[in-house]
N, C-alpha and C positions, 0 to 999 in steps of 0.2 A: 483292333483293339490293342492297345499298349499293354504291357506286362510288367511293367516296373523296371523299364532301362530308363536310366538318368543321364543326359549328357555332362560329360565330365565341367568341374568348375573350379579346378585348380587353377589358381593364380598363373600369370603365364609372363615371365620374366621376359625383357627383352631378347626376342631372337633366341628362344630356348628350342633345343631340339625337339623331335618329335616323339612321342609315348614309344615305350619299347613294345614290341610286339615279338610273342615267342607261339610255335606252334609244334604239336606232336605229331603231325603228317607222315613224317619219314621215320616214325617207329624206333628212334634212337633218342629218347627222352625230350625236354624241350629245346628248340632251336630257333634262331633268327631265320625267318623265311626267307631274308636276303641273302644266306649263305647256303642256301638250298638249290641245288642246280634242276629244279621242276618248275612249271608255272602253276603258281599257288597264290590264292589270295585269300585274306580274312579279312571278316568282320566284326567289328567287337559287339558286346551288349549296349555299350553308348553309342554305337554308331546307328546299329536297327532301331535304337530308342528314339531317333531324331524324330521319325514319321511314324512310331508306333508300330513298327513291323513285326511281326508275331509269329510269321510260318515261311516257308520256304517259296511259297508262291508270290510273296510279295519282296522276298529277298533277292529273287532271281536276277532281276535287272541291274542289281547294284555289283555285280561282279561281271569282268568280260567272258562273252561267249557263252553264257547261260541263259536259256529260256526255258519258261515253265507252262503247260497248258492243265486243263483239268476237264475232267468228264466224271459229271458228279463229284465224287468224292476221291475219286482214282487219281493221283497226282501222275504228271508225265514229264519228267525232269529231263532235258535236253542241253547238252554240252557239246562244244564245238560241232554243230549240227549232228549228232549222234544220240538219238531218242527212239522213242518206240511208242505208238497207240495201240499196242496188244497188251489188254490188263487182265487178262485171264485165266484162270488156272490152267497150269501146265506151260506159260510163257513167263517170262522175266522181264524185269527193266533193264534198259541198255547202259543207262549209268546210274551207278551206285550210291546208296546213302546210307550214313551209319549215324548213330546214336552213342556217345561216348565210346566209339570203336567197335560197337556192336551193327554188325548189318541188319539192316531192315527191308526186309525181303519183296514185302508186297505194297503196289502202289497206294494203295490207301492209306498206308504208314508214312507216306511222305508230309502230309498236312498235320503231322503232330505240332503241337505249340513249342513255341521255344520260352518254356519254363526255367528259372533259373540257370538263364544262359550265360557263359564267358564269353565264346566267340563261334563262330562258324568259319571252317577250313575248307576251301574248294580247290580242288586238284584237278587242273585240265589236262585231257590227253588220257590214252590208255594207262592204266595204273595195275598192268597184269602181273608185277612181282611181289610187291607187297598186299596188295588189295585182292586182285583177282578175280572173284566171282564178279561177273555183270558190270565192270566197270572198264568199258570199252570206251566211252565218252570222258570219264573222268570220275570222280567222287566226290562226297559233300560230307563233311563230318560235323555235326552238332556237338559242341562241346561244352557241359556242363559246368558251373562253378564248383569247384571242391569246399569240403568242409574247412573253416579257418580254426585256428588256434586261440584267435580273440573272439570276444561276442560281436556278432553282428545281427541288425534287424530293419527291416524294412518293410513300409506298407505303403500301396499305389491306390489311387481311385482314378477312373477315368470315365466320362460322360459326353457323348455325342451326339450327331445325327443320326437320323433313322432309329431313334430310341436305345441309342448304343450306352449300356453301362457296363463297367467290368471293375475288376479288383483283384489284386493280389497280397499275399503277404509271404515274407521270407524270413527264417532266421537261421541262425549259423554259429557253433563256437564248441568251446570245450566241454565235453562231459565228465572226463575225469581227467584233468591236465593236458597233457599234449598227447597222451597215449591213448584216449578215444575222444573225437570228434565227432559232429555230426550236422547236418543240416535238412532243412525241411521248407519246402515251399508249396502254397496252393494257391491256384487262380479261378477265377468265377468269370465269365463274360456272355453277354447276349447282345445282339444286335438285329433287328428287321432287316428282312430282305432289301435291295436293292433294286431290283426287278418286280414291277408291278404286274400280277395275273389278275388279268380283268373279269375272267371266270370265277376267281376267289378272291376276293378283293380284302380279305382277311389274314390272306396267305401269303406275302410277298414272297419270291425265290431268292435265294442266295442270303439266306439269314444265319447267324450265329449263335447256337446255345452250348457254350463249353464250357467244361469243369474239367480240372487237371490237378494233378499232385505229383510231387516227387518227394524224394527222400534219400538222404546218403548216410553211412556210419564209416568212419575211418576208423581202423584199428593199427595201432602200431605196436609191434613186438620187438623190443629192442631199437638200435638204430639203423638196421639194416633191412627188414622185413616191414610191409606194410600190407593190410587187407581194406579194399574199399567194398563196401556191400552196397548198392543201388536198387531203388524201385519206383516205378512211375505207372501213373495210370493217365490216360488221356481219354474224354468221351466227349463226344461230338453231335449234338440233334438238331443241328440247324435245317431249314429248308432247302433241299437242294436244287442247285439250278444246272441244268444241261443245255443243251442244245437249243434254248426256247424261242429265240429272235428269228423270225423268218426270214431268210435273205431273199430267197425268190421263189414263188411259188411254182410248182411244177404244173404241166399241161395237164388239163382232164379235172384239176380242181379247182374249187372256190372258197377261199377262206378270207376272215376279217383280219387284216395284218394290221395293228394300231400303228400310227405314224411315229409317235414317238420309241425310240430306241429302247427305252427300259419299260415298254409295255408288252404285253405278249397276253395270249389266251392258251390256256390249256383245259383239257376234258375230265382230268383226274388230278385230285389233290395228292401232291407230292410228298413224300416224306422220306425221313432220312435219320439212322442212327450208327456211330461208329463208336467201338470201344475197344482200344488199344492199349496196352499195358504190358509190363516186363521186369525183368529183376536182373541183376548181373552180380558178380565177383570178381573185383580185380586183386589178384595177388601179386605184389612187386616185391621182389627181394634181390639185394645186391650180392652176387657170388663172389665178387672180389670189388676192390675200388672201381675197376675199370669194366666189370662185367655185369649184366642185369638180365635177370630173369622175370618174363610176366606171363602171367595165366590169366585168359579172360574167360568165365563162363557166364553164358547168358540163356535165359529161356524169355519168349516174347510170345505172346496171344492177340489174335486180332478176331473180332467179331463185327462184322459190317453189313449192314442191310438197308435197303432203299427201294423206293417203288415211284416211277415215274412216267409221264405221259409220252411214249415213245416216237408218236406222229409230229409233235410239237406245235400242234393244233388245238382250235376247240373241236374238232371232228375227233369221235368217239371211234379209233379204228385199232389203235396199238398201245398196248400199257406193256411196261417190264416190271419184274419183282426178281431182286438179285438179294441173296443171302452168302456170303462167304465167312467159312469158320477155316482159321488157319492158326497154326502154330507151331514154332521152331525153337531148335535146342542147338545151340553152337557152343564151340568151344577152340580158343587160340593160343599157342604156347609161343611165346617169342624169347630170344636168347641175344642180347646184343653187346656189343664189346666196343669201347673207343678208346683210341689213344693218338699220338702225336700223327702218325704216320700210314696208321693202320685202323680203319671202323668197318663191324660188320654186323650184320642181324641175319638171324635163320629163325624158322619155326614151322609149325604145323598148323593147318585148320583143319576142323569138322565142322559139318552143318549137316541138320536133319530137320525136313520141313514136312508137315501134312496139312494140305490145303483141300477143303471141300468148297464147292461154289454152285450153288444152284440157281438156276433160272426158271421163272416161270413168265411166259411172255404169252398174253391175251391179245387175241383178235376179235371183238366181241361181234363184228358184221359175219364174220364166217363161222361163229359158234366154235372157235378153235382155241385150246391152250398148248402152246408147245413147251416141253419141259426137258432141260439139260441138265444133267445131275454126274458132272464128273467129279472123282477124287483122286488126288496127285500127291504121291509120296515121293519127295528128292531126297538125295543124298549127295553129299560134296565131299571131297577130302582132298588135300592139297598139301604139298610141301614146298617150302620157298626158302630163297636166300640171297644176299646182298652182301657183296665187298666193295670198299672203296681203300684205294693204295694211293698214297703221296708219292706221287714219281721223281718231284722234284718239289724246292719248296713253293711252287706256285702251282704246279700242273698235279692234277690227281683223275684218276680214273677208275669208272664204278663199274661192276659188271653182275648183274644178278639173274635168276629164273627163278620159273615157277612151275610144279607138274601139278596139275588140276585133273581128278578123275570124278565124272559127275553120272550117277545112275538115276531115273526116274521111271515110276509105275504109275499107271491111271487104269482105275475103274470106271469105266464110263457108261452112262445109260441116259435114255432119251426119248422122246416120241412127241407125237401129236394126239391129243385128249378132246374130248368133247366140255367145251366150257361150262356147260350144264350140269356136268358128272365128270369132275376131274379125273376119278379112279376110272373111266371107261375109256380104254384106248381106239384110237381109227385103227382098223384092219392095215396090218402090212407099215403101219409107221414105226413101232418099238424096236428099238435095238439095246442091247448091252455087249460089251465086250472087255478084257484087260489086254493091256500092251506094256512094252517097256522099251526104253533105250536108254544107251551109254554113250558117251562122250569121253575124251581126255585130250590135254593140250598140254603144249611147252610154251610159256610167254618167257620170252629172254627180254633182256634190257640191257644196254650199253650206253655209258655217259663218260664223256670227256672234259674235264670242266678246268679252267685257269682264274686263278686270281688275278687281278688286275691292281695296277695302284688305285689308292683313294678309297678302299675297300668297295670295290668295284667286282663281280664275278660275271664271267663269260662261260657258257657251255653248249655243246652239242650232245644230241642223245637219238637213241632209237629203240623204241619200245612197242610190245604187242600187247594187245588186248583180246580177250575171249568173253563171249557170251553164252550161256548156256542155251542148247536145244530144247526143244518141248513138244506139246501136242495141240492139234486141233480138237477143242473141246467139242465141237458141234461135228465132228466126224463120226459117220456111223459103222466105222470098220476099223479095224487096228490096222498098221502098217501107214499111218498116214503122218508121222512126225516130221518134225523139220529139225535141221543141223543147226550146229552154233554160226555165231556169226565172229568175224575175225577182223582184225585192223591192226594196220604198221603204222606207226606214227614215227617222223622224221623231225626234227625240232632243232631250232637254235635259240639262243635267248641270253639276252643281259640284262644284270640288276646291279643298279649303282646307288650310292648314299652319298648326296652332295650337300653342300654348303652346311658342312659341320651337324651331319644328321637332322639338317632341316629340309630336306628333300629327299624321298625315295621313289625313283624309279623302276620299272621293270619293263622289258620289252620282249616278246616271244614272236618266232615266226616258224610254220609247220607246216607239213604236207601229210596226209594221212590215205594210206590204201585202205579202202572200207570194202570187204567182200561177204559173201556170203548174207546179205541184206533179210531178215526174217520180215516179210511183206503180209500184211491182212488184208484180203480183200472181202466185204460182204458178199453172200452169194444167194442167201432167201432170207427168211424173215427166221430170226435165229440159227443161222450158218453163217459160217465164216471159214474162209479158207485160207491156212497162213504157209508159206512156201518160202525159200532161198531163191529169191528170184533178181536179186540185183547186185549190182558193185558201183562203188562211186569213189570220187576223189574228192578230198577236201582240203583247201589250203587256206592258210588265214596268218593274219598279223594281229597282235594283240599288245598295246600300250597301255600302261597303268603308272599313275602318279600321286602321290600324296605330299605337300608341302606345306611349311607354315611361312607365312608371309608377313614379314613385319611383327608386332607387338600384339596383335588382337587378331589375326585372320588365320584360317588355316582352309587349306583348299586342295581338293583332289579330283580325281577322275579317271576315265578311261575311254578308249577308242577301241572298235575292234571292225576289221574286214575280215569277211568271211567267203570265201568262193567254194559251196558245197553243191557239186552236181552229180548226177547219175551217170556213169561210164557205160552201162548197158541196163535195160528194165524196159520188160514189156509189161505194162500195166493193165488193170483191169478197172474199168469203171464200175460204177454203181449199177448203171444199167446193161452191164455185160459187154461193152463195145470194150475190143483191147487198142492200146495203141502205144507206139514207140515213144517212151519219155526220156530217151538217151539226150543229155544236156541239160534237162530240167533241173532245176532247184530242189532239194530234200524238203522235206518239211520242218515247218517253224525254224528255220535256218534265215536269219535277216542278212543279207548282205555288208549293212551297215548297222553297227549299235554302240551307245557309247551312254556315257553318265558324266555329269560335272556338278561339283558340290562344292558350298564355300560355307565357312560358320566365322560369324563375328562373335567376341566375346570381351568383354571389360569389367571393371570395377566401376560400381555405382554407390559412389559414397564412400563410407570407410569400412563397413563392413556385408556390402552385398554385391552381387554379380548378375549380370545378364547378358544373355547369348541371343542370336538370331541366325539360324541356319536356313540355306535353301538347297534343295536337292532336284534335279532333272535329269530325265532320262528319255531316249529317245531310239528309236529303230525305224530300218527301212522294210519295204514290203516282206511280210511273210506268205507262202504258201500252206494251205493245209491238207493238200493232196498231190501225187506227183504229177500230175496233169496241169499243175500250175496254171488254173484255170481262172478267168475273171470273177467268178461267184465265192470259192470256197477260199480265200485268201483275206488278208488284212493289209490295208495299206499303210504308208508311214505315217507315225504318230507319236506324239512325245507327253511326257507326264511331270509335272511340275509340283512340289511339296513345300510346305514353310513350317519352321518351328520357332518359337519364341518361348524362351524360358527366364524366369526370376527367382532369386534365391538368396540365402545367406553365402558367403565366402565359404563358411565352415561344410556347407552341402547337407544341414542336418533337415532339410527340406526343398521343394521346388514346385513352383507354379508354372505350367507351362501350357500353351495352346498351337497346336498345330493341323495342317489341313494336306490331302491328298488329292492328286487330279485338281489342281486349282481351277485349271481352265474348263474342266468339266467334259474332257474328251469322249466321245465315243469309239468305240473297238470292241474287236471280238479277241478272246484267246485260244478259239478252237471252232470248229467247224463238224457238220453231221450232213453227210449227203444221200444216207441209206435210207430215210424215210420216204415212203409213195408220195407224201402230200408236197415234201419243201423241202429248199436246202435251208438249215438253220446253222446259228453261230451263238455262243457262249457269250454274253456281254461280259465285258470286264466293267470293274466297280466305278462307279459315278463320282463325284465327288464327296469327299468325306472330311469331316474337321471334328476336332475333339478339344476338350481343356482336361488337363490333368495335373493330379497332386500327388507328390511323393514327399514321406517322411522317412528321415533314416536315425537310428540309434545304434549306439556302440561305435565299434573301430570302422574307420572308412579306408 
């Protein structure tokens, strides 16, 4: 669903330069990404609005080396081949996600709506110095639009197939001059699922039922200090879609697998609810004209619950009910300094988390309910610093380091109970214990950059990333935790601005040494084994471009080559068979991926404009298990989207129509082989189209 993003309408003079892009990813204030010696991509709200993109799941393919999978409402973000399918309490993502600089700790938070969005910043490669915790693959920062000094208001209404309808409103402006400003945004969207459950025809899977709101209040204390207070809530109650499409039936079972890719059969009525909310306070003060102090204090809370058919067929064999309650408190203090030949940033990070995730796994044929009830408390403390020194007028060096100390405690309980009497335990199956682990890590960074003629930049870097260790939630005894993951990345890059800022290029080549991979293996119903079992080498090249072509066209895209393979790994399959998968590709890491987009805009008469945009993404084969087997994979596919928009030149309103996956390609975004009955896949969205009307008042 679209949530109020409108493509730019401003008149385009002949051979005009591209719009300016600024980011805060380096934690040194706003900077042009072409001047930052790291691989970074940005997606503006206008660019995301071309095809109604409203979540990271939909946006992932729009930037190089990023893929996204989904298990129920657990998000699984992968950057440069580094991601994880471990989503339970006691474990953490391998690539980090932030909302206005606040770390989102749990996978269910990664599907938060893009509400009141300004841009997305995607940093690729380990971000162990400035971001630290669990940013081994990289980091994604969702940045909201700040309150404005002038009044602005907008409203948006969208309607499309699958009975989709949604709308949002936003207002921003002064409350008391320029000393107190605020903004508020609200969205409501519903859409029927795109996968038909033939056993429950009035209950299609993969639908949306979204209510979200965000508010901000900015207080200026004099000319040097400001406090930004933010609060948000995101509620999602759509019908969950898991690995419901049977890919191959396992021996010994007979099931009815409908021939249509988007038809399935399930034995249980699936449901889901996600409540995700938070608040933050960002205090910014200029200590001197060149030195700035920023304090970011945040609290977030998650209440996520779902019920699904885990045998993925019409047979009534296994259902899973999960309920996760999590809250987190974080504080980050940074001090940055900028002058001609010297810039530095330093700070401290504190994070506390309590996560309670309960599973009830029912097996009606056996009359058994398996219960898992882990409670995990995590604490992370870090000190970090980074300094850049101009060695000559063109050559600069950057050195940084971060020290992280992490502690985790688990109170774990579980067992098998009689389904007819869930309080009656089966003898010798119940367990309970407490355990603790702690780890520390140094994550350094070294960069050498050179300014080249015509505002180009070349750089080489070496950085290290660190991901937390954790617990096996289904372990029945203490002492079975797993250690952190580590990655060293060596990168060379070039960034250039050509044709008087009408074309921007960036190229990055990298090699990553990825060790202590945390690998999850299903071993029984409700049983998982996670251990540090693998090492990998990842090589890649990324090329990205945006160009203005003539008076009326703008185009861009990227292409990525990724060679991500295991160096050593003795893997365990779902049937318990082990095998050496050295040389096989990592999960969800296509060798080739790319994007191409083009937009035409022109005046229609004296007072109106029209734009037509097309956006295509494609990727080569991806595997979803280390065995790279022919079942749990997705062959190459491409997706095409188009948007047409019309409105006045002053942008006071706009009427648009757009479509996604116009060729109606069939593909899966993840697979599941644990079920006894079959191998299943999660179908990607089928063809979608919508019309959208937007009205804007006040300043633009």
